[in-house]
mmCIF file of the C-alpha atoms, coordinates in Angstrom:
data_MODEL
# 
_entry.id   MODEL 
# 
loop_
_atom_site.group_PDB 
_atom_site.id 
_atom_site.type_symbol 
_atom_site.label_atom_id 
_atom_site.label_alt_id 
_atom_site.label_comp_id 
_atom_site.label_asym_id 
_atom_site.label_entity_id 
_atom_site.label_seq_id 
_atom_site.pdbx_PDB_ins_code 
_atom_site.Cartn_x 
_atom_site.Cartn_y 
_atom_site.Cartn_z 
_atom_site.occupancy 
_atom_site.B_iso_or_equiv 
_atom_site.pdbx_formal_charge 
_atom_site.auth_seq_id 
_atom_site.auth_comp_id 
_atom_site.auth_asym_id 
_atom_site.auth_atom_id 
_atom_site.pdbx_PDB_model_num 
ATOM 1   C CA . MET A 1 1   ? 25.240 -104.448 29.613 1.00 0.00 ? 1   MET A CA 1 
ATOM 2   C CA . LEU A 1 2   ? 23.800 -102.155 26.440 1.00 0.00 ? 2   LEU A CA 1 
ATOM 3   C CA . ILE A 1 3   ? 22.952 -99.385  28.716 1.00 0.00 ? 3   ILE A CA 1 
ATOM 4   C CA . GLN A 1 4   ? 26.281 -99.398  30.586 1.00 0.00 ? 4   GLN A CA 1 
ATOM 5   C CA . GLU A 1 5   ? 28.066 -99.245  26.760 1.00 0.00 ? 5   GLU A CA 1 
ATOM 6   C CA . ASN A 1 6   ? 25.764 -96.751  25.487 1.00 0.00 ? 6   ASN A CA 1 
ATOM 7   C CA . ALA A 1 7   ? 26.573 -94.290  28.677 1.00 0.00 ? 7   ALA A CA 1 
ATOM 8   C CA . SER A 1 8   ? 30.327 -95.429  29.132 1.00 0.00 ? 8   SER A CA 1 
ATOM 9   C CA . GLU A 1 9   ? 31.645 -92.931  26.490 1.00 0.00 ? 9   GLU A CA 1 
ATOM 10  C CA . VAL A 1 10  ? 29.971 -89.892  28.139 1.00 0.00 ? 10  VAL A CA 1 
ATOM 11  C CA . ALA A 1 11  ? 31.106 -90.664  31.414 1.00 0.00 ? 11  ALA A CA 1 
ATOM 12  C CA . ASN A 1 12  ? 34.893 -91.548  30.202 1.00 0.00 ? 12  ASN A CA 1 
ATOM 13  C CA . SER A 1 13  ? 34.903 -87.968  28.683 1.00 0.00 ? 13  SER A CA 1 
ATOM 14  C CA . LEU A 1 14  ? 33.856 -86.647  31.724 1.00 0.00 ? 14  LEU A CA 1 
ATOM 15  C CA . ASP A 1 15  ? 36.027 -88.539  34.331 1.00 0.00 ? 15  ASP A CA 1 
ATOM 16  C CA . LYS A 1 16  ? 39.085 -87.007  31.696 1.00 0.00 ? 16  LYS A CA 1 
ATOM 17  C CA . ALA A 1 17  ? 37.580 -83.754  32.292 1.00 0.00 ? 17  ALA A CA 1 
ATOM 18  C CA . LEU A 1 18  ? 37.280 -84.369  36.089 1.00 0.00 ? 18  LEU A CA 1 
ATOM 19  C CA . SER A 1 19  ? 41.023 -85.350  36.391 1.00 0.00 ? 19  SER A CA 1 
ATOM 20  C CA . SER A 1 20  ? 42.561 -83.058  33.685 1.00 0.00 ? 20  SER A CA 1 
ATOM 21  C CA . GLY A 1 21  ? 40.589 -80.109  35.015 1.00 0.00 ? 21  GLY A CA 1 
ATOM 22  C CA . THR A 1 22  ? 39.604 -78.951  31.522 1.00 0.00 ? 22  THR A CA 1 
ATOM 23  C CA . ASN A 1 23  ? 37.916 -75.515  30.740 1.00 0.00 ? 23  ASN A CA 1 
ATOM 24  C CA . ILE A 1 24  ? 34.370 -75.900  31.756 1.00 0.00 ? 24  ILE A CA 1 
ATOM 25  C CA . GLN A 1 25  ? 33.257 -74.546  27.959 1.00 0.00 ? 25  GLN A CA 1 
ATOM 26  C CA . LEU A 1 26  ? 35.697 -77.211  26.551 1.00 0.00 ? 26  LEU A CA 1 
ATOM 27  C CA . VAL A 1 27  ? 33.762 -79.792  28.302 1.00 0.00 ? 27  VAL A CA 1 
ATOM 28  C CA . LEU A 1 28  ? 30.491 -78.807  27.733 1.00 0.00 ? 28  LEU A CA 1 
ATOM 29  C CA . ASN A 1 29  ? 31.163 -78.387  23.954 1.00 0.00 ? 29  ASN A CA 1 
ATOM 30  C CA . ARG A 1 30  ? 32.662 -82.156  24.396 1.00 0.00 ? 30  ARG A CA 1 
ATOM 31  C CA . VAL A 1 31  ? 30.115 -83.639  26.239 1.00 0.00 ? 31  VAL A CA 1 
ATOM 32  C CA . GLY A 1 32  ? 27.069 -81.918  25.211 1.00 0.00 ? 32  GLY A CA 1 
ATOM 33  C CA . PRO A 1 33  ? 27.064 -83.628  21.623 1.00 0.00 ? 33  PRO A CA 1 
ATOM 34  C CA . LEU A 1 34  ? 28.081 -86.846  23.050 1.00 0.00 ? 34  LEU A CA 1 
ATOM 35  C CA . LEU A 1 35  ? 25.214 -86.844  25.167 1.00 0.00 ? 35  LEU A CA 1 
ATOM 36  C CA . LEU A 1 36  ? 22.547 -85.597  23.089 1.00 0.00 ? 36  LEU A CA 1 
ATOM 37  C CA . GLN A 1 37  ? 23.561 -88.253  20.519 1.00 0.00 ? 37  GLN A CA 1 
ATOM 38  C CA . LEU A 1 38  ? 23.232 -91.008  23.102 1.00 0.00 ? 38  LEU A CA 1 
ATOM 39  C CA . VAL A 1 39  ? 19.759 -90.274  24.374 1.00 0.00 ? 39  VAL A CA 1 
ATOM 40  C CA . THR A 1 40  ? 18.388 -89.645  21.047 1.00 0.00 ? 40  THR A CA 1 
ATOM 41  C CA . SER A 1 41  ? 20.105 -92.657  19.509 1.00 0.00 ? 41  SER A CA 1 
ATOM 42  C CA . ASP A 1 42  ? 17.751 -95.454  17.812 1.00 0.00 ? 42  ASP A CA 1 
ATOM 43  C CA . LYS A 1 43  ? 18.923 -97.594  20.442 1.00 0.00 ? 43  LYS A CA 1 
ATOM 44  C CA . ALA A 1 44  ? 18.370 -95.365  23.421 1.00 0.00 ? 44  ALA A CA 1 
ATOM 45  C CA . ILE A 1 45  ? 14.771 -94.574  22.175 1.00 0.00 ? 45  ILE A CA 1 
ATOM 46  C CA . ALA A 1 46  ? 14.074 -98.090  21.550 1.00 0.00 ? 46  ALA A CA 1 
ATOM 47  C CA . LEU A 1 47  ? 15.371 -99.298  25.031 1.00 0.00 ? 47  LEU A CA 1 
ATOM 48  C CA . SER A 1 48  ? 12.823 -96.097  26.659 1.00 0.00 ? 48  SER A CA 1 
ATOM 49  C CA . ARG A 1 49  ? 10.084 -97.385  24.774 1.00 0.00 ? 49  ARG A CA 1 
ATOM 50  C CA . ALA A 1 50  ? 10.616 -100.605 26.440 1.00 0.00 ? 50  ALA A CA 1 
ATOM 51  C CA . ALA A 1 51  ? 10.997 -99.451  29.809 1.00 0.00 ? 51  ALA A CA 1 
ATOM 52  C CA . ALA A 1 52  ? 7.876  -96.960  29.377 1.00 0.00 ? 52  ALA A CA 1 
ATOM 53  C CA . ALA A 1 53  ? 5.869  -100.374 28.140 1.00 0.00 ? 53  ALA A CA 1 
ATOM 54  C CA . ASP A 1 54  ? 6.956  -102.223 31.351 1.00 0.00 ? 54  ASP A CA 1 
ATOM 55  C CA . VAL A 1 55  ? 4.233  -103.050 33.265 1.00 0.00 ? 55  VAL A CA 1 
ATOM 56  C CA . SER A 1 56  ? 5.837  -105.040 35.808 1.00 0.00 ? 56  SER A CA 1 
ATOM 57  C CA . GLU A 1 57  ? 6.084  -103.923 39.424 1.00 0.00 ? 57  GLU A CA 1 
ATOM 58  C CA . THR A 1 58  ? 9.601  -103.525 39.678 1.00 0.00 ? 58  THR A CA 1 
ATOM 59  C CA . GLY A 1 59  ? 10.061 -101.644 36.423 1.00 0.00 ? 59  GLY A CA 1 
ATOM 60  C CA . LEU A 1 60  ? 13.486 -103.216 36.120 1.00 0.00 ? 60  LEU A CA 1 
ATOM 61  C CA . LEU A 1 61  ? 14.676 -102.018 32.563 1.00 0.00 ? 61  LEU A CA 1 
ATOM 62  C CA . GLY A 1 62  ? 13.652 -98.391  33.798 1.00 0.00 ? 62  GLY A CA 1 
ATOM 63  C CA . GLN A 1 63  ? 15.811 -98.636  36.673 1.00 0.00 ? 63  GLN A CA 1 
ATOM 64  C CA . SER A 1 64  ? 18.631 -100.033 34.731 1.00 0.00 ? 64  SER A CA 1 
ATOM 65  C CA . LEU A 1 65  ? 18.144 -97.119  32.449 1.00 0.00 ? 65  LEU A CA 1 
ATOM 66  C CA . ALA A 1 66  ? 17.856 -94.650  35.269 1.00 0.00 ? 66  ALA A CA 1 
ATOM 67  C CA . GLU A 1 67  ? 21.081 -95.982  37.312 1.00 0.00 ? 67  GLU A CA 1 
ATOM 68  C CA . MET A 1 68  ? 23.503 -96.709  34.148 1.00 0.00 ? 68  MET A CA 1 
ATOM 69  C CA . GLY A 1 69  ? 22.394 -93.761  32.448 1.00 0.00 ? 69  GLY A CA 1 
ATOM 70  C CA . ARG A 1 70  ? 21.190 -90.446  34.354 1.00 0.00 ? 70  ARG A CA 1 
ATOM 71  C CA . ASP A 1 71  ? 22.218 -91.882  37.849 1.00 0.00 ? 71  ASP A CA 1 
ATOM 72  C CA . THR A 1 72  ? 26.001 -92.174  36.278 1.00 0.00 ? 72  THR A CA 1 
ATOM 73  C CA . VAL A 1 73  ? 26.532 -89.008  34.243 1.00 0.00 ? 73  VAL A CA 1 
ATOM 74  C CA . GLY A 1 74  ? 24.674 -86.717  36.233 1.00 0.00 ? 74  GLY A CA 1 
ATOM 75  C CA . PRO A 1 75  ? 27.026 -86.831  39.282 1.00 0.00 ? 75  PRO A CA 1 
ATOM 76  C CA . LEU A 1 76  ? 29.946 -86.638  36.906 1.00 0.00 ? 76  LEU A CA 1 
ATOM 77  C CA . ILE A 1 77  ? 28.426 -83.432  35.309 1.00 0.00 ? 77  ILE A CA 1 
ATOM 78  C CA . LYS A 1 78  ? 27.468 -82.134  38.805 1.00 0.00 ? 78  LYS A CA 1 
ATOM 79  C CA . GLN A 1 79  ? 31.291 -82.798  39.732 1.00 0.00 ? 79  GLN A CA 1 
ATOM 80  C CA . ILE A 1 80  ? 32.479 -80.954  36.715 1.00 0.00 ? 80  ILE A CA 1 
ATOM 81  C CA . PHE A 1 81  ? 30.336 -77.927  37.807 1.00 0.00 ? 81  PHE A CA 1 
ATOM 82  C CA . ASP A 1 82  ? 31.561 -77.957  41.402 1.00 0.00 ? 82  ASP A CA 1 
ATOM 83  C CA . GLN A 1 83  ? 35.064 -78.221  39.847 1.00 0.00 ? 83  GLN A CA 1 
ATOM 84  C CA . ALA A 1 84  ? 34.251 -75.305  37.497 1.00 0.00 ? 84  ALA A CA 1 
ATOM 85  C CA . LYS A 1 85  ? 32.498 -73.201  40.697 1.00 0.00 ? 85  LYS A CA 1 
ATOM 86  C CA . ALA A 1 86  ? 35.894 -74.047  43.027 1.00 0.00 ? 86  ALA A CA 1 
ATOM 87  C CA . ASN A 1 87  ? 38.192 -72.551  40.444 1.00 0.00 ? 87  ASN A CA 1 
ATOM 88  C CA . GLY A 1 88  ? 36.042 -69.618  40.010 1.00 0.00 ? 88  GLY A CA 1 
ATOM 89  C CA . THR A 1 89  ? 34.626 -70.194  36.623 1.00 0.00 ? 89  THR A CA 1 
ATOM 90  C CA . LEU A 1 90  ? 31.376 -70.486  37.636 1.00 0.00 ? 90  LEU A CA 1 
ATOM 91  C CA . THR A 1 91  ? 28.971 -69.164  40.102 1.00 0.00 ? 91  THR A CA 1 
ATOM 92  C CA . PHE A 1 92  ? 25.955 -70.753  41.543 1.00 0.00 ? 92  PHE A CA 1 
ATOM 93  C CA . GLN A 1 93  ? 23.734 -71.722  44.869 1.00 0.00 ? 93  GLN A CA 1 
ATOM 94  C CA . PRO A 1 94  ? 23.566 -75.269  45.780 1.00 0.00 ? 94  PRO A CA 1 
ATOM 95  C CA . SER A 1 95  ? 19.726 -74.359  45.018 1.00 0.00 ? 95  SER A CA 1 
ATOM 96  C CA . ASP A 1 96  ? 20.191 -73.826  41.807 1.00 0.00 ? 96  ASP A CA 1 
ATOM 97  C CA . ASN A 1 97  ? 20.432 -77.574  40.630 1.00 0.00 ? 97  ASN A CA 1 
ATOM 98  C CA . VAL A 1 98  ? 23.003 -76.465  37.953 1.00 0.00 ? 98  VAL A CA 1 
ATOM 99  C CA . THR A 1 99  ? 23.024 -80.189  36.557 1.00 0.00 ? 99  THR A CA 1 
ATOM 100 C CA . GLU A 1 100 ? 19.158 -80.376  35.977 1.00 0.00 ? 100 GLU A CA 1 
ATOM 101 C CA . VAL A 1 101 ? 19.126 -76.833  34.350 1.00 0.00 ? 101 VAL A CA 1 
ATOM 102 C CA . TYR A 1 102 ? 21.720 -78.106  31.930 1.00 0.00 ? 102 TYR A CA 1 
ATOM 103 C CA . LEU A 1 103 ? 20.090 -81.209  31.599 1.00 0.00 ? 103 LEU A CA 1 
ATOM 104 C CA . GLY A 1 104 ? 16.987 -79.326  30.664 1.00 0.00 ? 104 GLY A CA 1 
ATOM 105 C CA . LEU A 1 105 ? 18.828 -76.724  28.000 1.00 0.00 ? 105 LEU A CA 1 
ATOM 106 C CA . LEU A 1 106 ? 20.464 -79.817  26.533 1.00 0.00 ? 106 LEU A CA 1 
ATOM 107 C CA . ILE A 1 107 ? 17.787 -82.566  25.874 1.00 0.00 ? 107 ILE A CA 1 
ATOM 108 C CA . GLY A 1 108 ? 14.512 -80.773  26.882 1.00 0.00 ? 108 GLY A CA 1 
ATOM 109 C CA . ASP A 1 109 ? 11.748 -82.762  25.459 1.00 0.00 ? 109 ASP A CA 1 
ATOM 110 C CA . ILE A 1 110 ? 13.849 -83.921  22.461 1.00 0.00 ? 110 ILE A CA 1 
ATOM 111 C CA . GLN A 1 111 ? 14.379 -87.535  23.972 1.00 0.00 ? 111 GLN A CA 1 
ATOM 112 C CA . ILE A 1 112 ? 10.345 -88.237  24.505 1.00 0.00 ? 112 ILE A CA 1 
ATOM 113 C CA . ARG A 1 113 ? 9.635  -86.533  21.150 1.00 0.00 ? 113 ARG A CA 1 
ATOM 114 C CA . ARG A 1 114 ? 11.608 -89.207  19.901 1.00 0.00 ? 114 ARG A CA 1 
ATOM 115 C CA . ALA A 1 115 ? 10.059 -91.975  21.921 1.00 0.00 ? 115 ALA A CA 1 
ATOM 116 C CA . THR A 1 116 ? 6.724  -91.104  20.511 1.00 0.00 ? 116 THR A CA 1 
ATOM 117 C CA . GLY A 1 117 ? 7.592  -90.617  17.164 1.00 0.00 ? 117 GLY A CA 1 
ATOM 118 C CA . SER A 1 118 ? 6.903  -87.237  16.821 1.00 0.00 ? 118 SER A CA 1 
ATOM 119 C CA . LEU A 1 119 ? 10.301 -86.374  15.908 1.00 0.00 ? 119 LEU A CA 1 
ATOM 120 C CA . SER A 1 120 ? 12.813 -87.909  13.626 1.00 0.00 ? 120 SER A CA 1 
ATOM 121 C CA . GLN A 1 121 ? 16.494 -88.314  14.555 1.00 0.00 ? 121 GLN A CA 1 
ATOM 122 C CA . PRO A 1 122 ? 18.409 -85.235  14.930 1.00 0.00 ? 122 PRO A CA 1 
ATOM 123 C CA . THR A 1 123 ? 21.186 -85.061  12.134 1.00 0.00 ? 123 THR A CA 1 
ATOM 124 C CA . LYS A 1 124 ? 24.757 -84.188  13.683 1.00 0.00 ? 124 LYS A CA 1 
ATOM 125 C CA . ALA A 1 125 ? 24.650 -80.460  12.574 1.00 0.00 ? 125 ALA A CA 1 
ATOM 126 C CA . ALA A 1 126 ? 21.634 -80.046  14.764 1.00 0.00 ? 126 ALA A CA 1 
ATOM 127 C CA . ILE A 1 127 ? 22.953 -82.234  17.577 1.00 0.00 ? 127 ILE A CA 1 
ATOM 128 C CA . ARG A 1 128 ? 25.875 -79.652  17.792 1.00 0.00 ? 128 ARG A CA 1 
ATOM 129 C CA . SER A 1 129 ? 23.839 -76.642  17.042 1.00 0.00 ? 129 SER A CA 1 
ATOM 130 C CA . ARG A 1 130 ? 21.266 -77.950  19.973 1.00 0.00 ? 130 ARG A CA 1 
ATOM 131 C CA . ALA A 1 131 ? 24.553 -78.778  22.235 1.00 0.00 ? 131 ALA A CA 1 
ATOM 132 C CA . ASN A 1 132 ? 26.107 -75.336  21.482 1.00 0.00 ? 132 ASN A CA 1 
ATOM 133 C CA . ARG A 1 133 ? 22.843 -73.479  22.503 1.00 0.00 ? 133 ARG A CA 1 
ATOM 134 C CA . ALA A 1 134 ? 22.765 -75.327  25.822 1.00 0.00 ? 134 ALA A CA 1 
ATOM 135 C CA . SER A 1 135 ? 26.257 -74.336  26.634 1.00 0.00 ? 135 SER A CA 1 
ATOM 136 C CA . THR A 1 136 ? 26.026 -70.739  25.642 1.00 0.00 ? 136 THR A CA 1 
ATOM 137 C CA . LEU A 1 137 ? 22.731 -70.138  27.427 1.00 0.00 ? 137 LEU A CA 1 
ATOM 138 C CA . PHE A 1 138 ? 23.989 -72.252  30.509 1.00 0.00 ? 138 PHE A CA 1 
ATOM 139 C CA . LEU A 1 139 ? 27.204 -70.397  30.742 1.00 0.00 ? 139 LEU A CA 1 
ATOM 140 C CA . GLN A 1 140 ? 25.091 -67.048  30.593 1.00 0.00 ? 140 GLN A CA 1 
ATOM 141 C CA . LEU A 1 141 ? 23.596 -67.918  33.559 1.00 0.00 ? 141 LEU A CA 1 
ATOM 142 C CA . TYR A 1 142 ? 26.022 -69.194  35.607 1.00 0.00 ? 142 TYR A CA 1 
ATOM 143 C CA . ALA A 1 143 ? 29.798 -68.077  34.248 1.00 0.00 ? 143 ALA A CA 1 
ATOM 144 C CA . ALA A 1 144 ? 31.535 -66.329  36.967 1.00 0.00 ? 144 ALA A CA 1 
# 
């Protein structure tokens, strides 16, 4: 339940963007900071640490994190990018795996650095700056 609550704001924002056909840059500017705040939050980091420490064969917490987090949000981001491609805003090949590229630009290793304790919680300004940089670089790569 906690995992689902954490991802719901990002997923809801992506759902709204899909239904309204919102400009890709506006979507990235709104969703990027939400997603980055989510994955670097103290709650998310505590869950990630607990999942990493789970030595059971099932790794249930890790599976739940993936299912309710990345496996929910990732396909929505891909749909946003596919929609932007269909309307001529983005241009890419299926092999470009644009969702992975965007998430890599946005999140990079910041989440693991938070989980290992080598990085403190980023400020809202730092999150906004990183999200803006990810959006700018992504659009430089794929804008039509």
